[in-house]
Backbone of each chain as nested JSON, in Angstrom:
{
  "chains": [
    {"id": "A", "residues": [
      {"number": 1, "name": "MET", "atoms": {"N": [0.849, -1.226, 0.035], "CA": [0.02, -0.029, 0.011], "C": [0.911, 1.275, -0.014]}},
      {"number": 2, "name": "GLN", "atoms": {"N": [0.253, 2.385, -0.308], "CA": [0.97, 3.569, -0.321], "C": [0.099, 4.718, 0.293]}},
      {"number": 3, "name": "LEU", "atoms": {"N": [0.793, 5.733, 0.83], "CA": [0.016, 6.843, 1.352], "C": [-0.295, 7.803, 0.215]}},
      {"number": 4, "name": "GLY", "atoms": {"N": [-1.401, 8.523, 0.304], "CA": [-1.731, 9.563, -0.728], "C": [-2.665, 10.576, -0.115]}},
      {"number": 5, "name": "LYS", "atoms": {"N": [-2.781, 11.658, -0.927], "CA": [-3.688, 12.759, -0.486], "C": [-4.721, 12.87, -1.621]}},
      {"number": 6, "name": "VAL", "atoms": {"N": [-6.023, 12.915, -1.275], "CA": [-7.04, 13.036, -2.201], "C": [-7.082, 14.548, -2.626]}},
      {"number": 7, "name": "ILE", "atoms": {"N": [-6.982, 14.695, -3.974], "CA": [-6.955, 16.09, -4.475], "C": [-8.09, 16.399, -5.484]}},
      {"number": 8, "name": "GLY", "atoms": {"N": [-9.02, 15.472, -5.643], "CA": [-10.103, 15.782, -6.515], "C": [-10.893, 14.56, -6.892]}},
      {"number": 9, "name": "ASN", "atoms": {"N": [-11.807, 14.656, -7.745], "CA": [-12.616, 13.469, -8.154], "C": [-12.791, 13.445, -9.661]}},
      {"number": 10, "name": "VAL", "atoms": {"N": [-13.327, 12.339, -10.12], "CA": [-13.494, 12.17, -11.534], "C": [-14.949, 11.7, -11.743]}},
      {"number": 11, "name": "VAL", "atoms": {"N": [-15.662, 12.326, -12.651], "CA": [-17.004, 11.903, -12.937], "C": [-17.03, 11.411, -14.359]}},
      {"number": 12, "name": "LEU", "atoms": {"N": [-17.626, 10.223, -14.583], "CA": [-17.672, 9.605, -15.868], "C": [-19.16, 9.628, -16.38]}},
      {"number": 13, "name": "ASN", "atoms": {"N": [-19.293, 9.716, -17.685], "CA": [-20.57, 9.23, -18.26], "C": [-20.262, 8.2, -19.257]}},
      {"number": 14, "name": "ASN", "atoms": {"N": [-21.213, 7.464, -19.63], "CA": [-20.972, 6.28, -20.497], "C": [-19.901, 5.459, -20.068]}},
      {"number": 15, "name": "GLN", "atoms": {"N": [-20.003, 5.018, -18.822], "CA": [-18.969, 4.178, -18.215], "C": [-19.201, 2.687, -18.335]}},
      {"number": 16, "name": "ASN", "atoms": {"N": [-18.273, 1.929, -18.095], "CA": [-18.393, 0.451, -17.858], "C": [-19.398, 0.241, -16.83]}},
      {"number": 17, "name": "ASP", "atoms": {"N": [-20.372, -0.666, -17.127], "CA": [-21.491, -0.9, -16.138], "C": [-20.981, -1.249, -14.747]}},
      {"number": 18, "name": "THR", "atoms": {"N": [-19.933, -1.893, -14.614], "CA": [-19.518, -2.307, -13.331], "C": [-18.946, -1.106, -12.507]}},
      {"number": 19, "name": "LEU", "atoms": {"N": [-18.775, 0.075, -13.142], "CA": [-18.234, 1.192, -12.462], "C": [-19.425, 2.072, -11.917]}},
      {"number": 20, "name": "THR", "atoms": {"N": [-20.627, 1.697, -12.236], "CA": [-21.769, 2.5, -11.773], "C": [-21.747, 2.496, -10.235]}},
      {"number": 21, "name": "GLY", "atoms": {"N": [-21.866, 3.727, -9.788], "CA": [-21.877, 3.944, -8.347], "C": [-20.514, 3.856, -7.637]}},
      {"number": 22, "name": "VAL", "atoms": {"N": [-19.517, 3.608, -8.401], "CA": [-18.122, 3.67, -7.775], "C": [-17.539, 5.021, -7.858]}},
      {"number": 23, "name": "LYS", "atoms": {"N": [-17.115, 5.542, -6.647], "CA": [-16.573, 6.904, -6.545], "C": [-15.105, 6.84, -6.952]}},
      {"number": 24, "name": "LEU", "atoms": {"N": [-14.73, 7.66, -7.912], "CA": [-13.286, 7.759, -8.376], "C": [-12.689, 9.032, -7.932]}},
      {"number": 25, "name": "LEU", "atoms": {"N": [-11.604, 8.916, -7.266], "CA": [-10.873, 10.052, -6.73], "C": [-9.468, 10.2, -7.26]}},
      {"number": 26, "name": "LEU", "atoms": {"N": [-9.045, 11.472, -7.419], "CA": [-7.674, 11.775, -7.822], "C": [-6.832, 11.729, -6.584]}},
      {"number": 27, "name": "VAL", "atoms": {"N": [-5.724, 10.888, -6.64], "CA": [-4.893, 10.732, -5.478], "C": [-3.414, 11.077, -5.854]}},
      {"number": 28, "name": "GLN", "atoms": {"N": [-2.808, 12.003, -5.067], "CA": [-1.401, 12.226, -5.221], "C": [-0.667, 11.387, -4.21]}},
      {"number": 29, "name": "PRO", "atoms": {"N": [0.033, 10.396, -4.689], "CA": [0.914, 9.525, -3.747], "C": [1.865, 10.54, -3.092]}},
      {"number": 30, "name": "ILE", "atoms": {"N": [2.021, 10.253, -1.701], "CA": [2.998, 11.062, -0.929], "C": [3.824, 10.145, -0.072]}},
      {"number": 31, "name": "SER", "atoms": {"N": [4.971, 10.749, 0.422], "CA": [5.842, 10.033, 1.38], "C": [5.266, 10.239, 2.707]}},
      {"number": 32, "name": "SER", "atoms": {"N": [5.901, 9.553, 3.657], "CA": [5.426, 9.788, 5.118], "C": [5.815, 11.241, 5.566]}},
      {"number": 33, "name": "ALA", "atoms": {"N": [6.721, 11.853, 4.872], "CA": [7.02, 13.229, 5.13], "C": [6.063, 14.238, 4.418]}},
      {"number": 34, "name": "ARG", "atoms": {"N": [5.021, 13.71, 3.797], "CA": [4.011, 14.434, 3.107], "C": [4.484, 15.178, 1.826]}},
      {"number": 35, "name": "GLU", "atoms": {"N": [5.574, 14.613, 1.216], "CA": [6.043, 15.085, -0.044], "C": [5.464, 14.306, -1.132]}},
      {"number": 36, "name": "PRO", "atoms": {"N": [5.037, 14.946, -2.26], "CA": [4.453, 14.181, -3.423], "C": [5.527, 13.314, -3.974]}},
      {"number": 37, "name": "ILE", "atoms": {"N": [5.047, 12.082, -4.388], "CA": [5.899, 11.1, -4.989], "C": [5.204, 10.647, -6.292]}},
      {"number": 38, "name": "GLY", "atoms": {"N": [5.818, 10.865, -7.441], "CA": [5.308, 10.401, -8.724], "C": [4.04, 11.089, -9.109]}},
      {"number": 39, "name": "ARG", "atoms": {"N": [3.381, 10.404, -9.973], "CA": [2.2, 10.979, -10.725], "C": [0.952, 10.763, -9.957]}},
      {"number": 40, "name": "VAL", "atoms": {"N": [-0.014, 11.708, -10.296], "CA": [-1.29, 11.55, -9.657], "C": [-2.039, 10.385, -10.313]}},
      {"number": 41, "name": "ILE", "atoms": {"N": [-2.818, 9.615, -9.538], "CA": [-3.508, 8.481, -10.077], "C": [-4.987, 8.657, -9.795]}},
      {"number": 42, "name": "VAL", "atoms": {"N": [-5.864, 7.875, -10.514], "CA": [-7.263, 7.781, -10.178], "C": [-7.493, 6.504, -9.536]}},
      {"number": 43, "name": "ALA", "atoms": {"N": [-8.137, 6.539, -8.294], "CA": [-8.45, 5.31, -7.546], "C": [-9.816, 5.28, -7.197]}},
      {"number": 44, "name": "ALA", "atoms": {"N": [-10.317, 4.024, -7.193], "CA": [-11.721, 3.686, -6.776], "C": [-11.75, 3.81, -5.176]}},
      {"number": 45, "name": "ASP", "atoms": {"N": [-12.851, 4.509, -4.782], "CA": [-12.934, 4.674, -3.292], "C": [-14.042, 3.699, -2.703]}},
      {"number": 46, "name": "SER", "atoms": {"N": [-13.673, 3.057, -1.65], "CA": [-14.634, 2.191, -0.961], "C": [-14.764, 2.497, 0.559]}},
      {"number": 47, "name": "VAL", "atoms": {"N": [-14.139, 3.564, 0.946], "CA": [-14.166, 3.907, 2.415], "C": [-14.744, 5.255, 2.68]}},
      {"number": 48, "name": "GLY", "atoms": {"N": [-15.241, 5.974, 1.642], "CA": [-15.881, 7.266, 1.929], "C": [-14.885, 8.386, 2.133]}},
      {"number": 49, "name": "ALA", "atoms": {"N": [-13.781, 8.353, 1.431], "CA": [-12.748, 9.401, 1.561], "C": [-13.201, 10.678, 0.769]}},
      {"number": 50, "name": "GLY", "atoms": {"N": [-12.653, 11.773, 1.224], "CA": [-13.079, 13.036, 0.671], "C": [-11.75, 13.897, 0.279]}},
      {"number": 51, "name": "VAL", "atoms": {"N": [-11.973, 14.968, -0.509], "CA": [-10.874, 15.808, -0.958], "C": [-10.211, 16.399, 0.234]}},
      {"number": 52, "name": "GLY", "atoms": {"N": [-8.844, 16.336, 0.244], "CA": [-8.013, 16.878, 1.379], "C": [-7.657, 15.838, 2.347]}},
      {"number": 53, "name": "GLU", "atoms": {"N": [-8.276, 14.67, 2.312], "CA": [-7.971, 13.619, 3.313], "C": [-6.667, 12.845, 2.887]}},
      {"number": 54, "name": "HIS", "atoms": {"N": [-6.039, 12.335, 3.898], "CA": [-4.938, 11.418, 3.628], "C": [-5.402, 10.054, 3.682]}},
      {"number": 55, "name": "VAL", "atoms": {"N": [-5.023, 9.265, 2.742], "CA": [-5.652, 7.855, 2.567], "C": [-4.404, 6.903, 2.284]}},
      {"number": 56, "name": "PHE", "atoms": {"N": [-4.744, 5.655, 2.309], "CA": [-3.829, 4.677, 1.756], "C": [-4.514, 3.822, 0.677]}},
      {"number": 57, "name": "PHE", "atoms": {"N": [-3.78, 3.379, -0.285], "CA": [-4.451, 2.664, -1.429], "C": [-3.546, 1.523, -1.862]}},
      {"number": 58, "name": "VAL", "atoms": {"N": [-4.344, 0.493, -2.522], "CA": [-3.632, -0.586, -3.082], "C": [-3.541, -0.437, -4.558]}},
      {"number": 59, "name": "ARG", "atoms": {"N": [-2.549, -1.101, -5.124], "CA": [-2.442, -1.207, -6.524], "C": [-2.702, -2.573, -6.994]}},
      {"number": 60, "name": "GLY", "atoms": {"N": [-3.198, -2.68, -8.267], "CA": [-3.41, -3.942, -8.853], "C": [-4.833, -4.498, -8.669]}},
      {"number": 61, "name": "LYS", "atoms": {"N": [-4.946, -5.758, -8.955], "CA": [-6.237, -6.481, -9.028], "C": [-6.93, -6.296, -7.638]}},
      {"number": 62, "name": "GLU", "atoms": {"N": [-6.169, -6.25, -6.526], "CA": [-6.753, -6.116, -5.157], "C": [-7.625, -4.899, -5.036]}},
      {"number": 63, "name": "ALA", "atoms": {"N": [-7.468, -3.937, -5.879], "CA": [-8.257, -2.678, -5.801], "C": [-9.658, -3.016, -5.99]}},
      {"number": 64, "name": "SER", "atoms": {"N": [-9.99, -4.104, -6.674], "CA": [-11.462, -4.325, -6.986], "C": [-12.015, -5.176, -5.823]}},
      {"number": 65, "name": "PHE", "atoms": {"N": [-11.223, -5.803, -4.906], "CA": [-11.798, -6.648, -3.905], "C": [-12.884, -6.035, -3.044]}},
      {"number": 66, "name": "PRO", "atoms": {"N": [-12.843, -4.76, -2.578], "CA": [-13.776, -4.227, -1.749], "C": [-15.225, -4.22, -2.4]}},
      {"number": 67, "name": "PHE", "atoms": {"N": [-15.254, -4.377, -3.749], "CA": [-16.555, -4.235, -4.466], "C": [-17.07, -5.663, -4.751]}},
      {"number": 68, "name": "HIS", "atoms": {"N": [-16.464, -6.664, -4.317], "CA": [-16.843, -8.08, -4.6], "C": [-18.272, -8.24, -4.189]}},
      {"number": 69, "name": "PRO", "atoms": {"N": [-19.146, -8.885, -5.001], "CA": [-18.791, -9.76, -6.067], "C": [-18.691, -8.938, -7.462]}},
      {"number": 70, "name": "THR", "atoms": {"N": [-18.957, -7.657, -7.451], "CA": [-18.795, -6.953, -8.75], "C": [-17.333, -6.927, -9.07]}},
      {"number": 71, "name": "GLU", "atoms": {"N": [-17.064, -7.179, -10.327], "CA": [-15.716, -7.183, -10.807], "C": [-15.364, -5.821, -11.372]}},
      {"number": 72, "name": "VAL", "atoms": {"N": [-15.052, -4.888, -10.508], "CA": [-14.77, -3.561, -10.987], "C": [-13.454, -3.466, -11.699]}},
      {"number": 73, "name": "PRO", "atoms": {"N": [-13.401, -2.88, -12.89], "CA": [-12.063, -2.754, -13.597], "C": [-11.193, -1.691, -13.101]}},
      {"number": 74, "name": "ALA", "atoms": {"N": [-10.724, -1.767, -11.821], "CA": [-9.87, -0.752, -11.271], "C": [-8.438, -1.302, -10.966]}},
      {"number": 75, "name": "ASP", "atoms": {"N": [-7.474, -0.511, -11.105], "CA": [-6.132, -0.972, -10.785], "C": [-5.551, -0.175, -9.567]}},
      {"number": 76, "name": "ALA", "atoms": {"N": [-6.376, 0.655, -8.998], "CA": [-5.906, 1.378, -7.774], "C": [-7.206, 1.594, -6.918]}},
      {"number": 77, "name": "GLY", "atoms": {"N": [-7.027, 1.372, -5.631], "CA": [-8.25, 1.54, -4.805], "C": [-7.872, 2.039, -3.468]}},
      {"number": 78, "name": "ILE", "atoms": {"N": [-8.658, 2.961, -2.976], "CA": [-8.393, 3.488, -1.575], "C": [-9.026, 2.485, -0.613]}},
      {"number": 79, "name": "VAL", "atoms": {"N": [-8.272, 2.088, 0.405], "CA": [-8.799, 1.058, 1.345], "C": [-8.735, 1.582, 2.732]}},
      {"number": 80, "name": "GLY", "atoms": {"N": [-8.36, 2.785, 2.974], "CA": [-8.42, 3.27, 4.354], "C": [-8.033, 4.697, 4.401]}},
      {"number": 81, "name": "ILE", "atoms": {"N": [-8.564, 5.388, 5.464], "CA": [-8.221, 6.813, 5.672], "C": [-7.124, 6.833, 6.794]}},
      {"number": 82, "name": "ALA", "atoms": {"N": [-6.022, 7.483, 6.463], "CA": [-4.904, 7.631, 7.403], "C": [-5.169, 8.742, 8.381]}},
      {"number": 83, "name": "ASP", "atoms": {"N": [-5.389, 8.31, 9.583], "CA": [-5.693, 9.28, 10.692], "C": [-4.404, 10.044, 11.116]}},
      {"number": 84, "name": "SER", "atoms": {"N": [-3.355, 9.262, 11.298], "CA": [-2.025, 9.763, 11.689], "C": [-1.029, 8.698, 11.495]}},
      {"number": 85, "name": "TRP", "atoms": {"N": [0.293, 9.18, 11.483], "CA": [1.304, 8.156, 11.402], "C": [2.522, 8.701, 12.069]}},
      {"number": 86, "name": "HIS", "atoms": {"N": [3.374, 7.734, 12.504], "CA": [4.506, 8.082, 13.233], "C": [5.692, 7.354, 12.733]}},
      {"number": 87, "name": "ILE", "atoms": {"N": [6.819, 8.088, 12.484], "CA": [7.968, 7.504, 11.893], "C": [9.158, 7.55, 12.965]}},
      {"number": 88, "name": "GLY", "atoms": {"N": [9.859, 6.428, 13.055], "CA": [10.946, 6.404, 13.887], "C": [10.712, 5.969, 15.326]}}
    ]},
    {"id": "B", "residues": [
      {"number": 1, "name": "MET", "atoms": {"N": [9.994, -11.379, -3.07], "CA": [10.054, -10.806, -1.678], "C": [11.246, -9.885, -1.604]}},
      {"number": 2, "name": "LEU", "atoms": {"N": [11.155, -9.013, -0.681], "CA": [12.212, -7.942, -0.463], "C": [12.603, -7.87, 0.968]}},
      {"number": 3, "name": "LEU", "atoms": {"N": [13.872, -7.487, 1.25], "CA": [14.306, -7.199, 2.566], "C": [13.93, -5.675, 2.742]}},
      {"number": 4, "name": "ALA", "atoms": {"N": [13.513, -5.419, 3.975], "CA": [13.086, -3.997, 4.257], "C": [13.227, -3.699, 5.757]}},
      {"number": 5, "name": "ARG", "atoms": {"N": [13.25, -2.42, 6.063], "CA": [13.266, -2.001, 7.448], "C": [11.928, -1.315, 7.795]}},
      {"number": 6, "name": "VAL", "atoms": {"N": [11.477, -1.677, 8.956], "CA": [10.236, -1.052, 9.406], "C": [10.607, 0.348, 9.999]}},
      {"number": 7, "name": "THR", "atoms": {"N": [9.912, 1.347, 9.417], "CA": [10.244, 2.677, 9.797], "C": [9.115, 3.448, 10.532]}},
      {"number": 8, "name": "GLY", "atoms": {"N": [7.956, 2.931, 10.552], "CA": [6.92, 3.715, 11.285], "C": [5.613, 2.904, 11.345]}},
      {"number": 9, "name": "THR", "atoms": {"N": [4.644, 3.568, 12.01], "CA": [3.321, 2.966, 12.217], "C": [2.256, 3.965, 11.728]}},
      {"number": 10, "name": "LEU", "atoms": {"N": [1.142, 3.33, 11.287], "CA": [0.032, 4.184, 10.795], "C": [-1.246, 3.841, 11.617]}},
      {"number": 11, "name": "VAL", "atoms": {"N": [-2.0, 4.936, 11.904], "CA": [-3.263, 4.68, 12.545], "C": [-4.358, 5.024, 11.482]}},
      {"number": 12, "name": "ALA", "atoms": {"N": [-5.308, 4.14, 11.402], "CA": [-6.39, 4.28, 10.375], "C": [-7.618, 3.641, 11.039]}},
      {"number": 13, "name": "THR", "atoms": {"N": [-8.545, 4.527, 11.409], "CA": [-9.804, 3.995, 11.973], "C": [-10.779, 3.564, 11.044]}},
      {"number": 14, "name": "GLN", "atoms": {"N": [-10.901, 4.345, 9.944], "CA": [-11.797, 3.966, 8.901], "C": [-11.085, 3.258, 7.797]}},
      {"number": 15, "name": "LYS", "atoms": {"N": [-11.361, 1.92, 7.663], "CA": [-10.709, 1.183, 6.62], "C": [-11.565, 0.011, 6.175]}},
      {"number": 16, "name": "ASN", "atoms": {"N": [-11.162, -0.584, 5.148], "CA": [-11.899, -1.775, 4.64], "C": [-11.984, -2.803, 5.771]}},
      {"number": 17, "name": "ARG", "atoms": {"N": [-13.197, -3.478, 5.8], "CA": [-13.474, -4.296, 7.068], "C": [-12.466, -5.496, 7.074]}},
      {"number": 18, "name": "LYS", "atoms": {"N": [-11.963, -5.875, 5.957], "CA": [-10.976, -7.009, 5.946], "C": [-9.623, -6.546, 6.536]}},
      {"number": 19, "name": "LEU", "atoms": {"N": [-9.497, -5.236, 6.767], "CA": [-8.195, -4.701, 7.39], "C": [-8.374, -4.5, 8.804]}},
      {"number": 20, "name": "GLU", "atoms": {"N": [-9.639, -4.78, 9.36], "CA": [-9.916, -4.529, 10.788], "C": [-8.948, -5.495, 11.593]}},
      {"number": 21, "name": "GLY", "atoms": {"N": [-8.304, -4.86, 12.606], "CA": [-7.357, -5.688, 13.369], "C": [-5.951, -5.799, 12.836]}},
      {"number": 22, "name": "ALA", "atoms": {"N": [-5.793, -5.427, 11.595], "CA": [-4.461, -5.581, 10.924], "C": [-3.549, -4.359, 11.308]}},
      {"number": 23, "name": "LYS", "atoms": {"N": [-2.339, -4.659, 11.6], "CA": [-1.384, -3.573, 11.942], "C": [-0.766, -3.137, 10.615]}},
      {"number": 24, "name": "LEU", "atoms": {"N": [-0.741, -1.75, 10.437], "CA": [-0.124, -1.236, 9.172], "C": [1.206, -0.528, 9.579]}},
      {"number": 25, "name": "LEU", "atoms": {"N": [2.288, -0.944, 8.849], "CA": [3.569, -0.465, 9.18], "C": [4.214, 0.208, 7.853]}},
      {"number": 26, "name": "PHE", "atoms": {"N": [4.984, 1.22, 8.059], "CA": [5.786, 1.783, 6.983], "C": [7.054, 0.9, 6.87]}},
      {"number": 27, "name": "VAL", "atoms": {"N": [7.302, 0.483, 5.64], "CA": [8.631, -0.253, 5.442], "C": [9.423, 0.375, 4.292]}},
      {"number": 28, "name": "GLN", "atoms": {"N": [10.73, 0.426, 4.541], "CA": [11.629, 0.923, 3.519], "C": [12.409, -0.225, 2.875]}},
      {"number": 29, "name": "PRO", "atoms": {"N": [12.15, -0.625, 1.658], "CA": [12.928, -1.679, 1.012], "C": [14.423, -1.363, 1.1]}},
      {"number": 30, "name": "LEU", "atoms": {"N": [15.243, -2.349, 1.211], "CA": [16.707, -2.115, 1.282], "C": [17.432, -2.936, 0.265]}},
      {"number": 31, "name": "THR", "atoms": {"N": [18.71, -2.521, -0.015], "CA": [19.547, -3.251, -0.834], "C": [20.244, -4.291, 0.107]}},
      {"number": 32, "name": "LEU", "atoms": {"N": [21.132, -5.084, -0.408], "CA": [21.909, -6.01, 0.491], "C": [22.9, -5.283, 1.37]}},
      {"number": 33, "name": "GLU", "atoms": {"N": [23.144, -4.018, 0.97], "CA": [24.052, -3.216, 1.813], "C": [23.314, -2.413, 2.884]}},
      {"number": 34, "name": "ASP", "atoms": {"N": [21.979, -2.671, 2.938], "CA": [21.145, -2.016, 3.923], "C": [20.979, -0.499, 3.576]}},
      {"number": 35, "name": "THR", "atoms": {"N": [21.128, -0.121, 2.324], "CA": [20.71, 1.202, 1.95], "C": [19.374, 1.205, 1.317]}},
      {"number": 36, "name": "PRO", "atoms": {"N": [18.623, 2.346, 1.508], "CA": [17.22, 2.388, 1.013], "C": [17.203, 2.153, -0.565]}},
      {"number": 37, "name": "ARG", "atoms": {"N": [16.172, 1.343, -0.901], "CA": [16.01, 1.087, -2.348], "C": [14.563, 1.404, -2.695]}},
      {"number": 38, "name": "GLY", "atoms": {"N": [14.321, 2.482, -3.537], "CA": [13.044, 2.779, -3.876], "C": [12.166, 3.416, -2.842]}},
      {"number": 39, "name": "PRO", "atoms": {"N": [10.953, 3.704, -3.084], "CA": [10.131, 4.441, -2.162], "C": [9.694, 3.565, -1.016]}},
      {"number": 40, "name": "GLU", "atoms": {"N": [9.334, 4.248, 0.115], "CA": [8.675, 3.488, 1.208], "C": [7.334, 2.98, 0.88]}},
      {"number": 41, "name": "LEU", "atoms": {"N": [6.867, 1.943, 1.623], "CA": [5.555, 1.322, 1.36], "C": [4.863, 1.186, 2.721]}},
      {"number": 42, "name": "LEU", "atoms": {"N": [3.618, 0.913, 2.591], "CA": [2.856, 0.496, 3.71], "C": [2.464, -1.016, 3.632]}},
      {"number": 43, "name": "ALA", "atoms": {"N": [2.747, -1.782, 4.604], "CA": [2.551, -3.212, 4.547], "C": [1.78, -3.617, 5.817]}},
      {"number": 44, "name": "VAL", "atoms": {"N": [0.937, -4.661, 5.613], "CA": [0.279, -5.214, 6.816], "C": [1.237, -6.152, 7.459]}},
      {"number": 45, "name": "ASP", "atoms": {"N": [1.067, -6.246, 8.743], "CA": [2.05, -6.986, 9.528], "C": [1.472, -8.397, 9.896]}},
      {"number": 46, "name": "GLY", "atoms": {"N": [2.105, -9.502, 9.431], "CA": [1.618, -10.753, 9.72], "C": [2.432, -11.479, 10.831]}},
      {"number": 47, "name": "VAL", "atoms": {"N": [3.431, -10.839, 11.389], "CA": [4.294, -11.404, 12.322], "C": [4.692, -10.82, 13.572]}},
      {"number": 48, "name": "GLY", "atoms": {"N": [4.086, -9.686, 13.84], "CA": [4.315, -8.883, 14.989], "C": [5.674, -8.119, 15.062]}},
      {"number": 49, "name": "ALA", "atoms": {"N": [5.996, -7.551, 13.885], "CA": [7.238, -6.769, 13.686], "C": [7.12, -5.457, 14.354]}},
      {"number": 50, "name": "GLY", "atoms": {"N": [8.268, -4.881, 14.7], "CA": [8.308, -3.516, 15.272], "C": [9.148, -2.574, 14.572]}},
      {"number": 51, "name": "VAL", "atoms": {"N": [9.049, -1.331, 14.958], "CA": [9.889, -0.275, 14.312], "C": [11.292, -0.527, 14.481]}},
      {"number": 52, "name": "HIS", "atoms": {"N": [12.122, -0.281, 13.411], "CA": [13.534, -0.491, 13.304], "C": [13.977, -1.936, 12.903]}},
      {"number": 53, "name": "GLU", "atoms": {"N": [13.041, -2.814, 13.017], "CA": [13.347, -4.273, 12.721], "C": [13.53, -4.433, 11.152]}},
      {"number": 54, "name": "LYS", "atoms": {"N": [14.437, -5.363, 10.844], "CA": [14.638, -5.713, 9.447], "C": [13.67, -6.91, 9.148]}},
      {"number": 55, "name": "VAL", "atoms": {"N": [12.934, -6.862, 8.069], "CA": [11.91, -7.762, 7.795], "C": [11.951, -8.26, 6.377]}},
      {"number": 56, "name": "LEU", "atoms": {"N": [11.172, -9.264, 6.114], "CA": [10.927, -9.8, 4.801], "C": [9.522, -9.459, 4.387]}},
      {"number": 57, "name": "ILE", "atoms": {"N": [9.348, -8.82, 3.231], "CA": [8.007, -8.447, 2.799], "C": [7.665, -9.098, 1.445]}},
      {"number": 58, "name": "VAL", "atoms": {"N": [6.375, -9.332, 1.212], "CA": [5.934, -9.787, -0.042], "C": [5.188, -8.693, -0.736]}},
      {"number": 59, "name": "LEU", "atoms": {"N": [5.306, -8.506, -2.03], "CA": [4.588, -7.498, -2.744], "C": [3.719, -8.157, -3.749]}},
      {"number": 60, "name": "GLU", "atoms": {"N": [2.69, -8.801, -3.26], "CA": [1.73, -9.49, -4.167], "C": [0.487, -9.657, -3.357]}},
      {"number": 61, "name": "GLY", "atoms": {"N": [-0.65, -9.447, -4.025], "CA": [-1.904, -9.5, -3.325], "C": [-2.34, -10.726, -2.548]}},
      {"number": 62, "name": "ARG", "atoms": {"N": [-2.282, -11.902, -3.317], "CA": [-2.737, -13.104, -2.703], "C": [-1.879, -13.457, -1.483]}},
      {"number": 63, "name": "ALA", "atoms": {"N": [-0.518, -13.374, -1.729], "CA": [0.4, -13.715, -0.657], "C": [0.187, -12.794, 0.608]}},
      {"number": 64, "name": "ALA", "atoms": {"N": [0.046, -11.497, 0.305], "CA": [-0.191, -10.496, 1.372], "C": [-1.455, -10.799, 2.147]}},
      {"number": 65, "name": "SER", "atoms": {"N": [-2.464, -11.185, 1.42], "CA": [-3.734, -11.535, 2.068], "C": [-3.589, -12.792, 2.911]}},
      {"number": 66, "name": "ASP", "atoms": {"N": [-2.886, -13.796, 2.373], "CA": [-2.669, -14.993, 3.167], "C": [-1.89, -14.637, 4.496]}},
      {"number": 67, "name": "ALA", "atoms": {"N": [-0.962, -13.734, 4.381], "CA": [-0.149, -13.401, 5.532], "C": [-0.922, -12.923, 6.712]}},
      {"number": 68, "name": "ILE", "atoms": {"N": [-2.028, -12.248, 6.463], "CA": [-2.908, -11.773, 7.669], "C": [-4.068, -12.782, 7.711]}},
      {"number": 69, "name": "GLU", "atoms": {"N": [-4.063, -13.915, 7.069], "CA": [-5.074, -14.934, 7.258], "C": [-6.493, -14.388, 6.948]}},
      {"number": 70, "name": "LYS", "atoms": {"N": [-6.463, -13.647, 5.845], "CA": [-7.806, -13.171, 5.4], "C": [-7.921, -13.63, 3.93]}},
      {"number": 71, "name": "LYS", "atoms": {"N": [-9.109, -13.848, 3.445], "CA": [-9.279, -14.198, 2.07], "C": [-9.696, -12.991, 1.361]}},
      {"number": 72, "name": "ALA", "atoms": {"N": [-9.015, -12.696, 0.222], "CA": [-9.328, -11.602, -0.631], "C": [-9.373, -10.293, 0.091]}},
      {"number": 73, "name": "ALA", "atoms": {"N": [-8.407, -10.108, 0.964], "CA": [-8.284, -8.675, 1.596], "C": [-7.614, -7.759, 0.543]}},
      {"number": 74, "name": "PRO", "atoms": {"N": [-8.124, -6.567, 0.439], "CA": [-7.467, -5.664, -0.47], "C": [-6.089, -5.066, -0.026]}},
      {"number": 75, "name": "VAL", "atoms": {"N": [-5.1, -5.928, -0.006], "CA": [-3.806, -5.528, 0.323], "C": [-2.773, -5.986, -0.731]}},
      {"number": 76, "name": "ASP", "atoms": {"N": [-1.696, -5.316, -0.865], "CA": [-0.733, -5.634, -1.84], "C": [0.696, -5.73, -1.295]}},
      {"number": 77, "name": "ALA", "atoms": {"N": [0.803, -5.603, 0.012], "CA": [2.134, -5.795, 0.712], "C": [2.008, -6.3, 2.089]}},
      {"number": 78, "name": "ALA", "atoms": {"N": [2.902, -7.246, 2.468], "CA": [2.716, -7.771, 3.831], "C": [4.084, -8.062, 4.292]}},
      {"number": 79, "name": "ILE", "atoms": {"N": [4.281, -7.942, 5.698], "CA": [5.574, -8.441, 6.331], "C": [5.302, -9.891, 6.748]}},
      {"number": 80, "name": "ILE", "atoms": {"N": [6.223, -10.716, 6.262], "CA": [6.037, -12.15, 6.536], "C": [7.099, -12.787, 7.338]}},
      {"number": 81, "name": "GLY", "atoms": {"N": [8.072, -12.034, 7.742], "CA": [9.101, -12.562, 8.604], "C": [10.036, -11.465, 9.22]}},
      {"number": 82, "name": "ILE", "atoms": {"N": [10.622, -11.739, 10.275], "CA": [11.622, -10.854, 10.908], "C": [12.949, -11.507, 10.555]}},
      {"number": 83, "name": "VAL", "atoms": {"N": [13.857, -10.707, 10.026], "CA": [15.157, -11.225, 9.546], "C": [16.197, -11.344, 10.75]}},
      {"number": 84, "name": "ASP", "atoms": {"N": [16.673, -12.504, 10.884], "CA": [17.768, -12.678, 11.838], "C": [19.073, -12.252, 11.204]}},
      {"number": 85, "name": "ARG", "atoms": {"N": [19.293, -12.808, 10.067], "CA": [20.63, -12.848, 9.453], "C": [20.483, -12.989, 7.846]}},
      {"number": 86, "name": "VAL", "atoms": {"N": [21.353, -12.279, 7.124], "CA": [21.408, -12.566, 5.757], "C": [22.864, -12.934, 5.385]}},
      {"number": 87, "name": "ASP", "atoms": {"N": [23.045, -14.038, 4.795], "CA": [24.411, -14.44, 4.445], "C": [24.563, -14.313, 2.95]}},
      {"number": 88, "name": "VAL", "atoms": {"N": [25.462, -13.504, 2.53], "CA": [25.76, -13.424, 1.084], "C": [27.0, -14.229, 0.765]}},
      {"number": 89, "name": "ALA", "atoms": {"N": [26.838, -15.117, -0.135], "CA": [28.01, -16.012, -0.43], "C": [28.958, -15.304, -1.287]}}
    ]}
  ]
}
């Protein structure tokens, strides 16, 4: 998993049926020092995250697991909201 | 699998129900010389690892899910062992 910050959302029309009702959020991956790492991604949200929140997300097929049994065609998914973290 | 160092802990109240009870730790993958290799990651802990410990991690969903004894948990990294020693021939 990786930390990220939600910076926006994506609205689709004419989407794949299995994406109906799935919230898509723009996530900037960040380090534990809150510095941006790499490119912004679009992730499926299953925990009710909102813009400005710190979250953690999975990459790969596991991103679709929270939506089981619907097979959502997602490769990144937010699986939790990061309340706080401590390094060292 | 990769060698890594546990660098920190994460608190997350609101998370996927399959992650309830799972400990989430920051891990920094290492080279054989113990220098950082690539970005830090968040991994679920399957072995009771602590901060500063050197661990073995898997970066694959099914294996990570097995490590916390959950079926189809939405995880992609897990700590599966605490490293005692690495011998390079």
